[in-house]
N, CA, C and O atoms as a Maestro MAE file, in Angstrom:
{
 s_m_m2io_version
 :::
 2.0.0
}

f_m_ct {
 s_m_title
 :::
 protein
 m_atom[340] {
  # First column is atom index #
  i_m_mmod_type
  r_m_x_coord
  r_m_y_coord
  r_m_z_coord
  i_m_residue_number
  s_m_chain_name
  s_m_pdb_residue_name
  s_m_pdb_atom_name
  i_m_atomic_number
  :::
  1 25 10.828 18.610 -8.033 1 A "MET " " N  " 7
  2 3 10.838 17.663 -6.708 1 A "MET " " CA " 6
  3 2 9.351 16.830 -6.007 1 A "MET " " C  " 6
  4 15 8.693 17.349 -5.105 1 A "MET " " O  " 8
  5 25 9.154 16.037 -6.369 2 A "GLY " " N  " 7
  6 3 8.074 15.494 -5.583 2 A "GLY " " CA " 6
  7 2 8.832 15.552 -3.921 2 A "GLY " " C  " 6
  8 15 9.942 15.931 -3.545 2 A "GLY " " O  " 8
  9 25 7.823 15.073 -3.307 3 A "VAL " " N  " 7
  10 3 7.245 14.475 -2.220 3 A "VAL " " CA " 6
  11 2 8.101 13.353 -1.866 3 A "VAL " " C  " 6
  12 15 9.091 13.429 -1.139 3 A "VAL " " O  " 8
  13 25 7.642 12.287 -2.441 4 A "LEU " " N  " 7
  14 3 8.426 11.154 -2.016 4 A "LEU " " CA " 6
  15 2 9.558 11.384 -2.305 4 A "LEU " " C  " 6
  16 15 10.047 10.469 -1.643 4 A "LEU " " O  " 8
  17 25 10.934 12.159 -3.042 5 A "ASP " " N  " 7
  18 3 11.818 12.060 -3.480 5 A "ASP " " CA " 6
  19 2 12.914 12.698 -1.535 5 A "ASP " " C  " 6
  20 15 13.936 12.298 -0.976 5 A "ASP " " O  " 8
  21 25 12.017 13.648 -1.272 6 A "GLN " " N  " 7
  22 3 12.356 13.885 0.275 6 A "GLN " " CA " 6
  23 2 12.476 12.127 0.774 6 A "GLN " " C  " 6
  24 15 13.136 12.238 1.808 6 A "GLN " " O  " 8
  25 25 12.299 11.166 0.660 7 A "PHE " " N  " 7
  26 3 12.208 10.099 1.061 7 A "PHE " " CA " 6
  27 2 13.103 9.113 0.407 7 A "PHE " " C  " 6
  28 15 13.442 8.089 1.000 7 A "PHE " " O  " 8
  29 25 13.578 9.448 -1.046 8 A "SER " " N  " 7
  30 3 13.689 8.303 -1.094 8 A "SER " " CA " 6
  31 2 15.276 7.345 -0.027 8 A "SER " " C  " 6
  32 15 15.836 7.859 0.942 8 A "SER " " O  " 8
  33 25 15.578 6.127 -0.545 9 A "LEU " " N  " 7
  34 3 16.202 5.656 -0.021 9 A "LEU " " CA " 6
  35 2 17.805 5.036 -0.291 9 A "LEU " " C  " 6
  36 15 18.743 4.438 0.237 9 A "LEU " " O  " 8
  37 25 17.248 5.778 -1.727 10 A "ALA " " N  " 7
  38 3 18.663 5.155 -2.997 10 A "ALA " " CA " 6
  39 2 20.183 4.936 -2.025 10 A "ALA " " C  " 6
  40 15 20.497 5.629 -1.057 10 A "ALA " " O  " 8
  41 25 20.696 4.191 -2.397 11 A "GLY " " N  " 7
  42 3 22.154 4.004 -2.369 11 A "GLY " " CA " 6
  43 2 21.611 3.985 -0.667 11 A "GLY " " C  " 6
  44 15 22.633 4.360 -0.092 11 A "GLY " " O  " 8
  45 25 21.037 3.856 -0.078 12 A "ARG " " N  " 7
  46 3 21.309 3.365 1.564 12 A "ARG " " CA " 6
  47 2 21.136 1.702 1.829 12 A "ARG " " C  " 6
  48 15 20.546 1.151 0.899 12 A "ARG " " O  " 8
  49 25 21.533 0.831 2.899 13 A "THR " " N  " 7
  50 3 20.821 -0.234 3.015 13 A "THR " " CA " 6
  51 2 20.416 -0.629 4.831 13 A "THR " " C  " 6
  52 15 21.148 -0.766 5.811 13 A "THR " " O  " 8
  53 25 18.919 -0.715 4.653 14 A "ALA " " N  " 7
  54 3 18.013 -1.204 5.733 14 A "ALA " " CA " 6
  55 2 18.237 -2.297 5.816 14 A "ALA " " C  " 6
  56 15 18.300 -3.160 4.940 14 A "ALA " " O  " 8
  57 25 18.516 -2.401 7.962 15 A "LEU " " N  " 7
  58 3 18.233 -4.124 8.054 15 A "LEU " " CA " 6
  59 2 16.718 -3.806 9.245 15 A "LEU " " C  " 6
  60 15 16.297 -3.154 10.200 15 A "LEU " " O  " 8
  61 25 16.502 -4.587 8.497 16 A "VAL " " N  " 7
  62 3 14.620 -5.019 9.570 16 A "VAL " " CA " 6
  63 2 14.828 -6.255 9.929 16 A "VAL " " C  " 6
  64 15 15.308 -7.222 9.338 16 A "VAL " " O  " 8
  65 25 14.280 -6.053 11.278 17 A "THR " " N  " 7
  66 3 14.415 -7.244 12.202 17 A "THR " " CA " 6
  67 2 13.056 -7.229 12.441 17 A "THR " " C  " 6
  68 15 12.203 -6.343 12.466 17 A "THR " " O  " 8
  69 25 13.062 -8.827 12.667 18 A "GLY " " N  " 7
  70 3 11.373 -9.662 11.941 18 A "GLY " " CA " 6
  71 2 10.433 -9.005 10.977 18 A "GLY " " C  " 6
  72 15 9.309 -8.507 11.044 18 A "GLY " " O  " 8
  73 25 11.595 -9.257 9.794 19 A "GLY " " N  " 7
  74 3 11.087 -8.939 8.450 19 A "GLY " " CA " 6
  75 2 10.837 -10.118 7.441 19 A "GLY " " C  " 6
  76 15 10.821 -10.086 6.211 19 A "GLY " " O  " 8
  77 25 10.648 -11.153 8.296 20 A "GLY " " N  " 7
  78 3 10.321 -12.331 7.877 20 A "GLY " " CA " 6
  79 2 8.773 -12.521 7.358 20 A "GLY " " C  " 6
  80 15 8.734 -13.281 6.391 20 A "GLY " " O  " 8
  81 25 7.377 -11.974 7.796 21 A "THR " " N  " 7
  82 3 6.130 -11.835 8.676 21 A "THR " " CA " 6
  83 2 6.048 -10.448 8.829 21 A "THR " " C  " 6
  84 15 6.961 -9.660 9.073 21 A "THR " " O  " 8
  85 25 4.843 -10.232 8.656 22 A "GLY " " N  " 7
  86 3 3.929 -8.900 9.395 22 A "GLY " " CA " 6
  87 2 3.679 -7.829 8.670 22 A "GLY " " C  " 6
  88 15 3.348 -7.597 7.508 22 A "GLY " " O  " 8
  89 25 3.950 -7.140 9.771 23 A "ILE " " N  " 7
  90 3 4.546 -5.175 10.029 23 A "ILE " " CA " 6
  91 2 6.148 -5.706 9.390 23 A "ILE " " C  " 6
  92 15 6.446 -5.200 8.308 23 A "ILE " " O  " 8
  93 25 7.155 -6.674 10.000 24 A "GLY " " N  " 7
  94 3 8.349 -6.592 9.260 24 A "GLY " " CA " 6
  95 2 7.870 -6.784 7.897 24 A "GLY " " C  " 6
  96 15 7.505 -5.643 7.614 24 A "GLY " " O  " 8
  97 25 7.719 -7.261 7.224 25 A "LYS " " N  " 7
  98 3 8.334 -7.756 5.676 25 A "LYS " " CA " 6
  99 2 7.233 -6.992 5.101 25 A "LYS " " C  " 6
  100 15 7.363 -7.169 3.890 25 A "LYS " " O  " 8
  101 25 5.955 -6.041 5.345 26 A "ALA " " N  " 7
  102 3 5.856 -4.436 4.349 26 A "ALA " " CA " 6
  103 2 6.768 -3.643 4.769 26 A "ALA " " C  " 6
  104 15 6.799 -2.703 3.975 26 A "ALA " " O  " 8
  105 25 7.944 -3.422 6.024 27 A "LEU " " N  " 7
  106 3 8.367 -2.265 6.146 27 A "LEU " " CA " 6
  107 2 9.639 -2.366 5.354 27 A "LEU " " C  " 6
  108 15 10.301 -1.473 4.825 27 A "LEU " " O  " 8
  109 25 9.955 -4.588 5.428 28 A "ALA " " N  " 7
  110 3 11.232 -4.639 4.358 28 A "ALA " " CA " 6
  111 2 11.391 -3.728 2.855 28 A "ALA " " C  " 6
  112 15 12.259 -2.965 2.431 28 A "ALA " " O  " 8
  113 25 9.847 -4.329 2.206 29 A "VAL " " N  " 7
  114 3 9.889 -4.329 1.136 29 A "VAL " " CA " 6
  115 2 9.764 -2.205 0.761 29 A "VAL " " C  " 6
  116 15 10.349 -1.581 -0.125 29 A "VAL " " O  " 8
  117 25 8.638 -1.578 2.009 30 A "GLY " " N  " 7
  118 3 8.793 -0.739 0.993 30 A "GLY " " CA " 6
  119 2 9.722 0.338 1.887 30 A "GLY " " C  " 6
  120 15 9.327 1.439 2.269 30 A "GLY " " O  " 8
  121 25 10.823 -0.140 2.088 31 A "PHE " " N  " 7
  122 3 12.359 0.121 2.103 31 A "PHE " " CA " 6
  123 2 12.838 0.057 1.028 31 A "PHE " " C  " 6
  124 15 13.453 1.001 0.532 31 A "PHE " " O  " 8
  125 25 12.696 -0.813 0.576 32 A "ALA " " N  " 7
  126 3 13.116 -1.397 -1.302 32 A "ALA " " CA " 6
  127 2 12.003 -0.421 -2.186 32 A "ALA " " C  " 6
  128 15 12.339 0.334 -3.099 32 A "ALA " " O  " 8
  129 25 10.747 -0.601 -1.742 33 A "GLU " " N  " 7
  130 3 10.811 0.840 -3.025 33 A "GLU " " CA " 6
  131 2 11.097 1.724 -2.867 33 A "GLU " " C  " 6
  132 15 11.391 2.401 -3.852 33 A "GLU " " O  " 8
  133 25 11.193 2.252 -1.658 34 A "ALA " " N  " 7
  134 3 11.811 3.935 -1.299 34 A "ALA " " CA " 6
  135 2 13.557 3.335 -2.177 34 A "ALA " " C  " 6
  136 15 13.935 4.352 -2.759 34 A "ALA " " O  " 8
  137 25 14.137 2.712 -2.323 35 A "GLY " " N  " 7
  138 3 15.108 2.673 -3.149 35 A "GLY " " CA " 6
  139 2 16.315 1.849 -2.424 35 A "GLY " " C  " 6
  140 15 17.262 1.380 -3.056 35 A "GLY " " O  " 8
  141 25 16.121 1.714 -0.725 36 A "ALA " " N  " 7
  142 3 17.171 0.478 -0.532 36 A "ALA " " CA " 6
  143 2 17.443 -0.800 -0.800 36 A "ALA " " C  " 6
  144 15 16.702 -1.581 -1.397 36 A "ALA " " O  " 8
  145 25 18.746 -1.066 -0.262 37 A "ASP " " N  " 7
  146 3 19.112 -2.725 -0.638 37 A "ASP " " CA " 6
  147 2 18.504 -3.189 0.728 37 A "ASP " " C  " 6
  148 15 19.151 -2.762 1.685 37 A "ASP " " O  " 8
  149 25 17.229 -4.093 1.112 38 A "VAL " " N  " 7
  150 3 17.347 -4.480 2.606 38 A "VAL " " CA " 6
  151 2 18.294 -5.681 3.498 38 A "VAL " " C  " 6
  152 15 19.457 -5.845 3.131 38 A "VAL " " O  " 8
  153 25 17.934 -6.235 4.286 39 A "VAL " " N  " 7
  154 3 18.980 -7.279 4.888 39 A "VAL " " CA " 6
  155 2 17.454 -7.267 6.028 39 A "VAL " " C  " 6
  156 15 17.062 -6.311 6.697 39 A "VAL " " O  " 8
  157 25 16.895 -8.528 5.948 40 A "VAL " " N  " 7
  158 3 15.860 -8.981 6.502 40 A "VAL " " CA " 6
  159 2 16.455 -10.098 7.309 40 A "VAL " " C  " 6
  160 15 17.406 -10.736 6.857 40 A "VAL " " O  " 8
  161 25 15.850 -10.404 8.673 41 A "CYS " " N  " 7
  162 3 16.800 -10.949 9.603 41 A "CYS " " CA " 6
  163 2 15.178 -11.559 10.771 41 A "CYS " " C  " 6
  164 15 14.167 -10.915 11.051 41 A "CYS " " O  " 8
  165 25 15.520 -12.807 11.125 42 A "GLY " " N  " 7
  166 3 14.528 -12.936 12.320 42 A "GLY " " CA " 6
  167 2 14.750 -14.772 12.309 42 A "GLY " " C  " 6
  168 15 15.497 -15.107 11.391 42 A "GLY " " O  " 8
  169 25 14.322 -15.749 13.011 43 A "ARG " " N  " 7
  170 3 14.238 -16.444 12.997 43 A "ARG " " CA " 6
  171 2 14.445 -18.190 12.317 43 A "ARG " " C  " 6
  172 15 15.045 -19.221 12.621 43 A "ARG " " O  " 8
  173 25 13.487 -17.669 11.196 44 A "THR " " N  " 7
  174 3 12.357 -18.740 9.995 44 A "THR " " CA " 6
  175 2 13.580 -18.246 8.665 44 A "THR " " C  " 6
  176 15 13.868 -17.070 8.442 44 A "THR " " O  " 8
  177 25 13.945 -18.991 8.191 45 A "GLN " " N  " 7
  178 3 15.066 -18.895 7.399 45 A "GLN " " CA " 6
  179 2 13.598 -18.969 5.972 45 A "GLN " " C  " 6
  180 15 13.681 -17.863 5.439 45 A "GLN " " O  " 8
  181 25 12.877 -19.468 5.529 46 A "ALA " " N  " 7
  182 3 11.532 -19.856 4.825 46 A "ALA " " CA " 6
  183 2 11.203 -17.911 4.514 46 A "ALA " " C  " 6
  184 15 11.229 -17.118 3.573 46 A "ALA " " O  " 8
  185 25 10.938 -17.917 5.865 47 A "THR " " N  " 7
  186 3 10.083 -16.798 5.750 47 A "THR " " CA " 6
  187 2 10.468 -15.489 5.046 47 A "THR " " C  " 6
  188 15 9.931 -14.623 4.356 47 A "THR " " O  " 8
  189 25 12.045 -15.871 5.730 48 A "LEU " " N  " 7
  190 3 13.005 -14.405 5.579 48 A "LEU " " CA " 6
  191 2 13.636 -14.739 3.795 48 A "LEU " " C  " 6
  192 15 14.368 -13.964 3.180 48 A "LEU " " O  " 8
  193 25 13.247 -15.726 3.401 49 A "ASP " " N  " 7
  194 3 13.777 -16.200 1.858 49 A "ASP " " CA " 6
  195 2 12.200 -15.646 0.748 49 A "ASP " " C  " 6
  196 15 12.290 -15.412 -0.458 49 A "ASP " " O  " 8
  197 25 10.809 -15.546 1.618 50 A "ASP " " N  " 7
  198 3 9.543 -15.379 0.798 50 A "ASP " " CA " 6
  199 2 9.867 -13.864 1.027 50 A "ASP " " C  " 6
  200 15 9.469 -13.181 0.084 50 A "ASP " " O  " 8
  201 25 10.400 -13.244 1.892 51 A "ALA " " N  " 7
  202 3 10.300 -11.867 2.123 51 A "ALA " " CA " 6
  203 2 11.529 -10.986 1.028 51 A "ALA " " C  " 6
  204 15 11.359 -9.971 0.353 51 A "ALA " " O  " 8
  205 25 12.460 -11.637 1.158 52 A "ALA " " N  " 7
  206 3 13.964 -11.174 -0.337 52 A "ALA " " CA " 6
  207 2 13.847 -11.465 -1.217 52 A "ALA " " C  " 6
  208 15 14.710 -11.350 -2.088 52 A "ALA " " O  " 8
  209 25 12.205 -12.208 -1.449 53 A "ALA " " N  " 7
  210 3 11.797 -12.575 -2.727 53 A "ALA " " CA " 6
  211 2 11.298 -11.532 -3.538 53 A "ALA " " C  " 6
  212 15 11.603 -11.212 -4.687 53 A "ALA " " O  " 8
  213 25 10.130 -10.853 -2.407 54 A "ALA " " N  " 7
  214 3 9.176 -10.005 -2.861 54 A "ALA " " CA " 6
  215 2 10.608 -8.232 -2.258 54 A "ALA " " C  " 6
  216 15 10.419 -7.027 -2.423 54 A "ALA " " O  " 8
  217 25 11.574 -8.811 -1.746 55 A "ILE " " N  " 7
  218 3 12.399 -7.099 -2.348 55 A "ILE " " CA " 6
  219 2 12.662 -7.143 -3.205 55 A "ILE " " C  " 6
  220 15 12.237 -6.275 -3.968 55 A "ILE " " O  " 8
  221 25 13.338 -7.930 -3.590 56 A "GLU " " N  " 7
  222 3 14.445 -8.527 -5.145 56 A "GLU " " CA " 6
  223 2 12.654 -8.037 -6.646 56 A "GLU " " C  " 6
  224 15 12.354 -7.381 -7.644 56 A "GLU " " O  " 8
  225 25 12.297 -8.713 -5.938 57 A "ALA " " N  " 7
  226 3 10.957 -8.023 -6.779 57 A "ALA " " CA " 6
  227 2 10.598 -6.713 -7.144 57 A "ALA " " C  " 6
  228 15 9.924 -6.483 -8.148 57 A "ALA " " O  " 8
  229 25 11.023 -5.818 -6.363 58 A "THR " " N  " 7
  230 3 11.223 -4.352 -6.548 58 A "THR " " CA " 6
  231 2 11.969 -4.304 -7.383 58 A "THR " " C  " 6
  232 15 11.807 -3.150 -7.779 58 A "THR " " O  " 8
  233 25 12.972 -4.877 -8.191 59 A "GLY " " N  " 7
  234 3 14.750 -4.449 -8.785 59 A "GLY " " CA " 6
  235 2 16.055 -4.070 -7.359 59 A "GLY " " C  " 6
  236 15 17.096 -3.525 -7.725 59 A "GLY " " O  " 8
  237 25 15.941 -4.286 -6.349 60 A "ARG " " N  " 7
  238 3 17.339 -3.781 -4.848 60 A "ARG " " CA " 6
  239 2 17.325 -4.829 -4.685 60 A "ARG " " C  " 6
  240 15 16.414 -5.589 -5.014 60 A "ARG " " O  " 8
  241 25 18.106 -5.050 -4.260 61 A "ARG " " N  " 7
  242 3 19.182 -6.131 -3.343 61 A "ARG " " CA " 6
  243 2 18.548 -6.765 -1.495 61 A "ARG " " C  " 6
  244 15 17.951 -6.101 -0.647 61 A "ARG " " O  " 8
  245 25 18.829 -7.698 -1.456 62 A "ALA " " N  " 7
  246 3 18.020 -8.400 -0.848 62 A "ALA " " CA " 6
  247 2 19.023 -9.509 0.314 62 A "ALA " " C  " 6
  248 15 19.043 -10.705 0.024 62 A "ALA " " O  " 8
  249 25 19.524 -9.208 1.120 63 A "LEU " " N  " 7
  250 3 19.776 -10.684 2.215 63 A "LEU " " CA " 6
  251 2 18.872 -11.526 3.226 63 A "LEU " " C  " 6
  252 15 18.972 -10.872 4.264 63 A "LEU " " O  " 8
  253 25 18.203 -12.410 3.444 64 A "ALA " " N  " 7
  254 3 17.866 -13.071 4.226 64 A "ALA " " CA " 6
  255 2 18.688 -13.713 5.157 64 A "ALA " " C  " 6
  256 15 19.324 -14.711 4.818 64 A "ALA " " O  " 8
  257 25 18.756 -13.224 6.377 65 A "LEU " " N  " 7
  258 3 19.605 -13.600 7.587 65 A "LEU " " CA " 6
  259 2 18.969 -13.959 9.262 65 A "LEU " " C  " 6
  260 15 18.312 -13.342 10.100 65 A "LEU " " O  " 8
  261 25 19.746 -15.631 9.124 66 A "THR " " N  " 7
  262 3 18.778 -15.750 10.201 66 A "THR " " CA " 6
  263 2 19.850 -15.399 12.141 66 A "THR " " C  " 6
  264 15 21.039 -15.544 12.427 66 A "THR " " O  " 8
  265 25 18.592 -14.907 13.013 67 A "ALA " " N  " 7
  266 3 19.795 -14.460 14.312 67 A "ALA " " CA " 6
  267 2 18.241 -13.975 15.186 67 A "ALA " " C  " 6
  268 15 17.132 -13.475 14.997 67 A "ALA " " O  " 8
  269 25 19.095 -14.522 16.190 68 A "ASP " " N  " 7
  270 3 17.713 -14.184 17.546 68 A "ASP " " CA " 6
  271 2 18.868 -12.687 17.895 68 A "ASP " " C  " 6
  272 15 19.992 -12.735 18.396 68 A "ASP " " O  " 8
  273 25 18.349 -11.858 17.576 69 A "VAL " " N  " 7
  274 3 18.606 -10.582 18.385 69 A "VAL " " CA " 6
  275 2 18.601 -9.968 19.693 69 A "VAL " " C  " 6
  276 15 18.940 -8.822 19.987 69 A "VAL " " O  " 8
  277 25 18.160 -10.908 20.448 70 A "THR " " N  " 7
  278 3 18.110 -11.052 21.996 70 A "THR " " CA " 6
  279 2 19.562 -11.565 22.159 70 A "THR " " C  " 6
  280 15 20.159 -11.235 23.184 70 A "THR " " O  " 8
  281 25 20.054 -12.179 21.437 71 A "LYS " " N  " 7
  282 3 21.585 -12.615 22.056 71 A "LYS " " CA " 6
  283 2 22.497 -11.616 21.052 71 A "LYS " " C  " 6
  284 15 22.343 -11.240 19.890 71 A "LYS " " O  " 8
  285 25 23.452 -11.392 22.008 72 A "ALA " " N  " 7
  286 3 24.324 -10.169 21.795 72 A "ALA " " CA " 6
  287 2 25.540 -10.877 20.845 72 A "ALA " " C  " 6
  288 15 25.816 -10.272 19.809 72 A "ALA " " O  " 8
  289 25 26.253 -12.077 21.131 73 A "ASP " " N  " 7
  290 3 26.709 -12.472 20.323 73 A "ASP " " CA " 6
  291 2 26.242 -13.042 18.665 73 A "ASP " " C  " 6
  292 15 27.081 -12.977 17.768 73 A "ASP " " O  " 8
  293 25 25.038 -13.512 18.429 74 A "GLU " " N  " 7
  294 3 24.625 -13.911 16.778 74 A "GLU " " CA " 6
  295 2 24.184 -12.081 16.748 74 A "GLU " " C  " 6
  296 15 23.978 -11.536 15.663 74 A "GLU " " O  " 8
  297 25 24.126 -11.612 17.540 75 A "VAL " " N  " 7
  298 3 24.338 -9.762 16.864 75 A "VAL " " CA " 6
  299 2 25.243 -9.337 15.959 75 A "VAL " " C  " 6
  300 15 25.268 -8.984 14.780 75 A "VAL " " O  " 8
  301 25 26.398 -9.561 17.388 76 A "ASN " " N  " 7
  302 3 27.949 -9.247 16.428 76 A "ASN " " CA " 6
  303 2 27.668 -9.683 15.009 76 A "ASN " " C  " 6
  304 15 27.633 -8.955 14.017 76 A "ASN " " O  " 8
  305 25 27.443 -11.192 15.081 77 A "ARG " " N  " 7
  306 3 27.136 -12.181 13.543 77 A "ARG " " CA " 6
  307 2 26.966 -12.154 12.639 77 A "ARG " " C  " 6
  308 15 27.556 -12.408 11.589 77 A "ARG " " O  " 8
  309 25 25.567 -11.628 13.119 78 A "LEU " " N  " 7
  310 3 25.058 -10.536 11.779 78 A "LEU " " CA " 6
  311 2 25.501 -9.074 11.260 78 A "LEU " " C  " 6
  312 15 25.457 -8.884 10.045 78 A "LEU " " O  " 8
  313 25 25.876 -8.154 12.007 79 A "ILE " " N  " 7
  314 3 26.399 -7.386 11.573 79 A "ILE " " CA " 6
  315 2 28.030 -7.291 11.125 79 A "ILE " " C  " 6
  316 15 28.646 -6.372 10.584 79 A "ILE " " O  " 8
  317 25 28.479 -8.669 11.593 80 A "ASP " " N  " 7
  318 3 29.596 -8.840 10.450 80 A "ASP " " CA " 6
  319 2 29.218 -9.892 9.084 80 A "ASP " " C  " 6
  320 15 30.035 -10.448 8.349 80 A "ASP " " O  " 8
  321 25 28.180 -9.939 9.037 81 A "ARG " " N  " 7
  322 3 27.772 -10.942 7.602 81 A "ARG " " CA " 6
  323 2 27.197 -10.038 7.038 81 A "ARG " " C  " 6
  324 15 27.272 -10.409 5.866 81 A "ARG " " O  " 8
  325 25 26.553 -8.901 7.034 82 A "ILE " " N  " 7
  326 3 26.527 -7.842 6.491 82 A "ILE " " CA " 6
  327 2 27.646 -6.822 5.798 82 A "ILE " " C  " 6
  328 15 27.812 -6.645 4.591 82 A "ILE " " O  " 8
  329 25 28.219 -6.328 6.673 83 A "VAL " " N  " 7
  330 3 29.125 -5.861 6.627 83 A "VAL " " CA " 6
  331 2 30.120 -6.710 5.137 83 A "VAL " " C  " 6
  332 15 30.536 -6.491 3.999 83 A "VAL " " O  " 8
  333 25 30.089 -7.251 5.692 84 A "SER " " N  " 7
  334 3 31.038 -8.393 4.265 84 A "SER " " CA " 6
  335 2 30.208 -8.704 3.341 84 A "SER " " C  " 6
  336 15 30.815 -9.323 2.468 84 A "SER " " O  " 8
  337 25 29.460 -8.622 3.173 85 A "ALA " " N  " 7
  338 3 28.347 -8.541 2.363 85 A "ALA " " CA " 6
  339 2 28.562 -7.337 1.535 85 A "ALA " " C  " 6
  340 15 27.720 -7.002 0.702 85 A "ALA " " O  " 8
  :::
 }
 m_bond[339] {
  # First column is bond index #
  i_m_from
  i_m_to
  i_m_order
  :::
  1 1 2 1
  2 2 3 1
  3 3 4 2
  4 3 5 1
  5 5 6 1
  6 6 7 1
  7 7 8 2
  8 7 9 1
  9 9 10 1
  10 10 11 1
  11 11 12 2
  12 11 13 1
  13 13 14 1
  14 14 15 1
  15 15 16 2
  16 15 17 1
  17 17 18 1
  18 18 19 1
  19 19 20 2
  20 19 21 1
  21 21 22 1
  22 22 23 1
  23 23 24 2
  24 23 25 1
  25 25 26 1
  26 26 27 1
  27 27 28 2
  28 27 29 1
  29 29 30 1
  30 30 31 1
  31 31 32 2
  32 31 33 1
  33 33 34 1
  34 34 35 1
  35 35 36 2
  36 35 37 1
  37 37 38 1
  38 38 39 1
  39 39 40 2
  40 39 41 1
  41 41 42 1
  42 42 43 1
  43 43 44 2
  44 43 45 1
  45 45 46 1
  46 46 47 1
  47 47 48 2
  48 47 49 1
  49 49 50 1
  50 50 51 1
  51 51 52 2
  52 51 53 1
  53 53 54 1
  54 54 55 1
  55 55 56 2
  56 55 57 1
  57 57 58 1
  58 58 59 1
  59 59 60 2
  60 59 61 1
  61 61 62 1
  62 62 63 1
  63 63 64 2
  64 63 65 1
  65 65 66 1
  66 66 67 1
  67 67 68 2
  68 67 69 1
  69 69 70 1
  70 70 71 1
  71 71 72 2
  72 71 73 1
  73 73 74 1
  74 74 75 1
  75 75 76 2
  76 75 77 1
  77 77 78 1
  78 78 79 1
  79 79 80 2
  80 79 81 1
  81 81 82 1
  82 82 83 1
  83 83 84 2
  84 83 85 1
  85 85 86 1
  86 86 87 1
  87 87 88 2
  88 87 89 1
  89 89 90 1
  90 90 91 1
  91 91 92 2
  92 91 93 1
  93 93 94 1
  94 94 95 1
  95 95 96 2
  96 95 97 1
  97 97 98 1
  98 98 99 1
  99 99 100 2
  100 99 101 1
  101 101 102 1
  102 102 103 1
  103 103 104 2
  104 103 105 1
  105 105 106 1
  106 106 107 1
  107 107 108 2
  108 107 109 1
  109 109 110 1
  110 110 111 1
  111 111 112 2
  112 111 113 1
  113 113 114 1
  114 114 115 1
  115 115 116 2
  116 115 117 1
  117 117 118 1
  118 118 119 1
  119 119 120 2
  120 119 121 1
  121 121 122 1
  122 122 123 1
  123 123 124 2
  124 123 125 1
  125 125 126 1
  126 126 127 1
  127 127 128 2
  128 127 129 1
  129 129 130 1
  130 130 131 1
  131 131 132 2
  132 131 133 1
  133 133 134 1
  134 134 135 1
  135 135 136 2
  136 135 137 1
  137 137 138 1
  138 138 139 1
  139 139 140 2
  140 139 141 1
  141 141 142 1
  142 142 143 1
  143 143 144 2
  144 143 145 1
  145 145 146 1
  146 146 147 1
  147 147 148 2
  148 147 149 1
  149 149 150 1
  150 150 151 1
  151 151 152 2
  152 151 153 1
  153 153 154 1
  154 154 155 1
  155 155 156 2
  156 155 157 1
  157 157 158 1
  158 158 159 1
  159 159 160 2
  160 159 161 1
  161 161 162 1
  162 162 163 1
  163 163 164 2
  164 163 165 1
  165 165 166 1
  166 166 167 1
  167 167 168 2
  168 167 169 1
  169 169 170 1
  170 170 171 1
  171 171 172 2
  172 171 173 1
  173 173 174 1
  174 174 175 1
  175 175 176 2
  176 175 177 1
  177 177 178 1
  178 178 179 1
  179 179 180 2
  180 179 181 1
  181 181 182 1
  182 182 183 1
  183 183 184 2
  184 183 185 1
  185 185 186 1
  186 186 187 1
  187 187 188 2
  188 187 189 1
  189 189 190 1
  190 190 191 1
  191 191 192 2
  192 191 193 1
  193 193 194 1
  194 194 195 1
  195 195 196 2
  196 195 197 1
  197 197 198 1
  198 198 199 1
  199 199 200 2
  200 199 201 1
  201 201 202 1
  202 202 203 1
  203 203 204 2
  204 203 205 1
  205 205 206 1
  206 206 207 1
  207 207 208 2
  208 207 209 1
  209 209 210 1
  210 210 211 1
  211 211 212 2
  212 211 213 1
  213 213 214 1
  214 214 215 1
  215 215 216 2
  216 215 217 1
  217 217 218 1
  218 218 219 1
  219 219 220 2
  220 219 221 1
  221 221 222 1
  222 222 223 1
  223 223 224 2
  224 223 225 1
  225 225 226 1
  226 226 227 1
  227 227 228 2
  228 227 229 1
  229 229 230 1
  230 230 231 1
  231 231 232 2
  232 231 233 1
  233 233 234 1
  234 234 235 1
  235 235 236 2
  236 235 237 1
  237 237 238 1
  238 238 239 1
  239 239 240 2
  240 239 241 1
  241 241 242 1
  242 242 243 1
  243 243 244 2
  244 243 245 1
  245 245 246 1
  246 246 247 1
  247 247 248 2
  248 247 249 1
  249 249 250 1
  250 250 251 1
  251 251 252 2
  252 251 253 1
  253 253 254 1
  254 254 255 1
  255 255 256 2
  256 255 257 1
  257 257 258 1
  258 258 259 1
  259 259 260 2
  260 259 261 1
  261 261 262 1
  262 262 263 1
  263 263 264 2
  264 263 265 1
  265 265 266 1
  266 266 267 1
  267 267 268 2
  268 267 269 1
  269 269 270 1
  270 270 271 1
  271 271 272 2
  272 271 273 1
  273 273 274 1
  274 274 275 1
  275 275 276 2
  276 275 277 1
  277 277 278 1
  278 278 279 1
  279 279 280 2
  280 279 281 1
  281 281 282 1
  282 282 283 1
  283 283 284 2
  284 283 285 1
  285 285 286 1
  286 286 287 1
  287 287 288 2
  288 287 289 1
  289 289 290 1
  290 290 291 1
  291 291 292 2
  292 291 293 1
  293 293 294 1
  294 294 295 1
  295 295 296 2
  296 295 297 1
  297 297 298 1
  298 298 299 1
  299 299 300 2
  300 299 301 1
  301 301 302 1
  302 302 303 1
  303 303 304 2
  304 303 305 1
  305 305 306 1
  306 306 307 1
  307 307 308 2
  308 307 309 1
  309 309 310 1
  310 310 311 1
  311 311 312 2
  312 311 313 1
  313 313 314 1
  314 314 315 1
  315 315 316 2
  316 315 317 1
  317 317 318 1
  318 318 319 1
  319 319 320 2
  320 319 321 1
  321 321 322 1
  322 322 323 1
  323 323 324 2
  324 323 325 1
  325 325 326 1
  326 326 327 1
  327 327 328 2
  328 327 329 1
  329 329 330 1
  330 330 331 1
  331 331 332 2
  332 331 333 1
  333 333 334 1
  334 334 335 1
  335 335 336 2
  336 335 337 1
  337 337 338 1
  338 338 339 1
  339 339 340 2
  :::
 }
}
């Protein structure tokens, strides 16, 4: 077993807030490279769609959802959408 096997996220789903750009996008793609399906959320659908395409390019599933995580009702809606997907 290699060291990277210890960090496998196969069979897991990651949620990355602010996942459309910058560090968030890099983390989302990294989680996908480690085997996770990834949900990216943020406030701009276009950047989230771009991040989702990068995730899917790794062979993992991606879901891009808009949400403002400073608003509890939007966070609850986000979680409901993730669970139903």
